[in-house]
C-alpha positions in Angstrom: -0.5 4.3 11.0 -1.9 1.8 8.5 0.1 -0.3 6.1 -0.8 1.9 3.1 0.3 5.0 4.9 3.5 3.4 6.1 4.3 2.3 2.5 3.6 5.7 1.1 5.8 7.4 3.7 8.6 4.9 2.8 8.1 5.6 -1.0 8.4 9.3 -0.3 11.6 8.8 1.7 13.1 6.6 -1.1 12.2 9.2 -3.7 13.8 12.1 -1.8 16.8 10.6 0.0 19.2 11.7 -2.8 17.9 15.2 -3.6 20.6 16.2 -6.1 21.0 13.2 -8.3 18.7 10.3 -7.3 19.8 6.8 -8.2 17.6 5.0 -10.7 17.2 2.1 -8.3 15.9 4.4 -5.5 13.3 5.9 -7.8 12.2 2.5 -9.1 11.9 1.2 -5.6 9.9 4.3 -4.6 7.4 3.8 -7.5 7.1 0.1 -6.6 6.5 0.9 -2.9 3.9 3.5 -3.9 2.1 0.9 -6.1 1.9 -1.5 -3.2 0.5 1.3 -1.0 -2.2 1.9 -3.5 -2.9 -1.8 -3.9 -3.2 -2.3 -0.1 -5.4 0.7 0.3 -7.8 -0.5 -2.5 -8.0 -4.0 -1.1 -8.7 -2.7 2.4 -11.4 -0.4 1.1 -13.0 -3.2 -1.0 -13.0 -5.5 2.0 -14.8 -2.8 4.1 -17.2 -2.2 1.3 -18.1 -5.9 0.8 -18.1 -6.9 4.5 -19.7 -4.4 6.9 -19.8 -4.4 10.7 -17.2 -3.8 13.3 -16.9 -7.4 14.5 -16.1 -8.6 10.9 -12.4 -7.7 10.8 -11.1 -11.3 10.4 -13.5 -12.0 7.5 -12.7 -8.6 5.9 -9.0 -9.4 6.1 -9.6 -12.8 4.3 -11.6 -10.9 1.5 -8.7 -8.4 1.1 -6.2 -11.3 0.8 -8.3 -12.8 -2.0 -7.3 -9.9 -4.4 -4.3 -10.4 -6.6 -2.2 -8.0 -8.6 -1.1 -8.9 -12.1 
């Protein structure tokens, strides 16, 4: 599993671990984790779009690390 998929699975677990009356903190943590899943998915996709070739993974990872979130 990739990091975005792992983060999304964790977000889903956090959102559903208290089915009757979820705590506000659990829901906030879930939303935050889902945001990071999306952020990492987009930076990975951008790195693959900008740097092609199967032997370019180290360079692609550097490009993905160059993105920031505000």
